[in-house]
C-alpha positions in Angstrom: 0.0 0.0 0.0 1.4 3.4 -1.0 1.7 6.1 1.7 3.3 9.1 -0.1 5.7 10.8 2.3 5.3 14.0 0.2 1.7 14.1 1.2 1.1 12.3 4.5 3.0 13.6 7.6 4.8 11.2 9.9 3.9 10.8 13.6 5.8 14.1 14.3 3.9 16.0 11.7 6.7 16.1 9.1 6.3 15.5 5.4 9.2 14.7 3.0 11.0 17.8 1.8 11.0 18.8 -1.8 13.9 17.7 -3.9 15.8 19.4 -6.7 18.0 18.2 -9.5 21.4 19.4 -10.5 19.8 20.3 -13.8 17.5 22.8 -12.0 14.2 21.0 -11.7 12.1 20.7 -8.6 10.7 17.3 -7.5 8.3 16.2 -4.8 11.2 14.4 -3.1 14.9 13.7 -3.5 14.3 10.1 -4.4 12.8 10.9 -7.8 16.1 12.5 -8.9 18.3 10.0 -7.0 16.8 6.9 -8.8 16.5 7.8 -12.5 16.1 4.2 -13.7 12.8 3.9 -11.7 11.4 7.4 -12.2 8.8 6.2 -14.6 6.2 8.8 -15.4 7.9 11.2 -13.0 10.5 11.8 -15.8 7.9 13.2 -18.1 6.1 15.2 -15.4 8.9 17.0 -13.5 11.6 17.3 -16.0 9.8 19.6 -18.5 11.6 22.8 -19.6 8.5 24.9 -18.5 8.8 23.5 -14.9 12.5 24.3 -14.6 13.2 26.5 -11.6 15.0 29.2 -13.7 12.0 29.4 -16.0 9.6 30.3 -13.2 9.1 33.5 -11.1 8.7 31.4 -8.0 8.5 27.9 -6.6 4.7 28.2 -6.0 4.1 28.5 -9.8 5.8 25.1 -10.2 4.2 23.2 -7.3 0.7 24.6 -8.2 1.1 23.6 -11.8 -1.4 21.2 -13.4 1.4 18.7 -13.7 2.2 18.7 -10.0 -1.5 18.7 -9.0 -2.2 15.8 -11.3 0.7 13.9 -9.9 -0.5 14.2 -6.4 -4.0 13.3 -7.5 -2.6 10.2 -9.1 -0.8 9.2 -5.9 -4.0 9.4 -4.0 -6.5 8.1 -6.5 -4.5 5.7 -8.7 -1.5 4.7 -6.6 -1.0 1.6 -8.8 0.1 4.1 -11.6 2.7 5.8 -9.4 6.3 5.6 -10.4 8.3 2.6 -9.1 10.4 4.9 -7.0 7.3 6.0 -5.0 6.5 2.4 -4.3 10.0 1.6 -3.3 10.4 4.5 -0.9 6.8 5.2 0.2 5.0 1.9 0.6 3.9 1.0 4.1 6.5 -1.8 4.0 9.3 0.4 2.6 12.7 0.2 4.2 13.6 3.6 2.5 14.7 6.7 4.3 12.3 8.2 6.7 11.3 11.8 5.8 14.8 12.8 5.0 16.1 12.4 8.6 
Protein backbone atom coordinates (compact mmCIF):
# COMPACT_ATOMS: atom_id res chain seq x y z
CA UNK A 1 0.00 0.00 0.00
CA UNK A 2 1.37 3.39 -1.01
CA UNK A 3 1.67 6.09 1.67
CA UNK A 4 3.34 9.05 -0.08
CA UNK A 5 5.68 10.81 2.32
CA UNK A 6 5.34 13.99 0.23
CA UNK A 7 1.65 14.11 1.19
CA UNK A 8 1.14 12.32 4.50
CA UNK A 9 3.01 13.56 7.58
CA UNK A 10 4.82 11.18 9.90
CA UNK A 11 3.91 10.82 13.57
CA UNK A 12 5.81 14.06 14.32
CA UNK A 13 3.91 16.01 11.65
CA UNK A 14 6.75 16.14 9.09
CA UNK A 15 6.32 15.52 5.40
CA UNK A 16 9.16 14.71 3.02
CA UNK A 17 11.04 17.80 1.84
CA UNK A 18 10.98 18.84 -1.80
CA UNK A 19 13.92 17.74 -3.90
CA UNK A 20 15.75 19.43 -6.72
CA UNK A 21 18.01 18.18 -9.45
CA UNK A 22 21.42 19.43 -10.48
CA UNK A 23 19.78 20.34 -13.81
CA UNK A 24 17.49 22.83 -12.04
CA UNK A 25 14.21 20.96 -11.67
CA UNK A 26 12.08 20.72 -8.57
CA UNK A 27 10.74 17.32 -7.51
CA UNK A 28 8.33 16.22 -4.76
CA UNK A 29 11.22 14.41 -3.06
CA UNK A 30 14.92 13.73 -3.50
CA UNK A 31 14.32 10.07 -4.37
CA UNK A 32 12.82 10.88 -7.76
CA UNK A 33 16.08 12.48 -8.86
CA UNK A 34 18.28 9.96 -7.04
CA UNK A 35 16.82 6.92 -8.83
CA UNK A 36 16.50 7.83 -12.54
CA UNK A 37 16.07 4.21 -13.65
CA UNK A 38 12.84 3.87 -11.69
CA UNK A 39 11.37 7.36 -12.18
CA UNK A 40 8.76 6.16 -14.62
CA UNK A 41 6.20 8.83 -15.41
CA UNK A 42 7.93 11.24 -13.04
CA UNK A 43 10.53 11.84 -15.76
CA UNK A 44 7.90 13.24 -18.13
CA UNK A 45 6.13 15.20 -15.42
CA UNK A 46 8.85 16.97 -13.46
CA UNK A 47 11.63 17.35 -16.02
CA UNK A 48 9.83 19.63 -18.45
CA UNK A 49 11.55 22.84 -19.56
CA UNK A 50 8.52 24.91 -18.50
CA UNK A 51 8.85 23.53 -14.94
CA UNK A 52 12.55 24.30 -14.62
CA UNK A 53 13.20 26.53 -11.61
CA UNK A 54 14.98 29.17 -13.71
CA UNK A 55 11.97 29.41 -16.04
CA UNK A 56 9.56 30.35 -13.25
CA UNK A 57 9.15 33.45 -11.12
CA UNK A 58 8.72 31.41 -7.96
CA UNK A 59 8.46 27.88 -6.62
CA UNK A 60 4.73 28.24 -6.00
CA UNK A 61 4.14 28.45 -9.77
CA UNK A 62 5.81 25.06 -10.15
CA UNK A 63 4.18 23.18 -7.30
CA UNK A 64 0.74 24.58 -8.18
CA UNK A 65 1.09 23.64 -11.84
CA UNK A 66 -1.41 21.25 -13.40
CA UNK A 67 1.37 18.66 -13.75
CA UNK A 68 2.18 18.68 -10.05
CA UNK A 69 -1.47 18.70 -8.97
CA UNK A 70 -2.24 15.83 -11.35
CA UNK A 71 0.71 13.87 -9.95
CA UNK A 72 -0.52 14.23 -6.36
CA UNK A 73 -4.03 13.25 -7.46
CA UNK A 74 -2.59 10.16 -9.13
CA UNK A 75 -0.76 9.20 -5.92
CA UNK A 76 -4.00 9.43 -3.97
CA UNK A 77 -6.55 8.12 -6.47
CA UNK A 78 -4.53 5.73 -8.66
CA UNK A 79 -1.51 4.66 -6.62
CA UNK A 80 -0.99 1.62 -8.85
CA UNK A 81 0.09 4.06 -11.60
CA UNK A 82 2.66 5.82 -9.38
CA UNK A 83 6.33 5.60 -10.36
CA UNK A 84 8.27 2.61 -9.08
CA UNK A 85 10.42 4.91 -6.95
CA UNK A 86 7.31 5.97 -5.03
CA UNK A 87 6.45 2.36 -4.27
CA UNK A 88 10.04 1.58 -3.29
CA UNK A 89 10.40 4.52 -0.92
CA UNK A 90 6.84 5.22 0.22
CA UNK A 91 5.02 1.95 0.58
CA UNK A 92 3.93 1.01 4.07
CA UNK A 93 6.53 -1.78 4.05
CA UNK A 94 9.28 0.43 2.64
CA UNK A 95 12.70 0.23 4.17
CA UNK A 96 13.62 3.56 2.52
CA UNK A 97 14.75 6.67 4.32
CA UNK A 98 12.25 8.18 6.70
CA UNK A 99 11.28 11.76 5.82
CA UNK A 100 14.81 12.83 5.01
CA UNK A 101 16.08 12.42 8.57
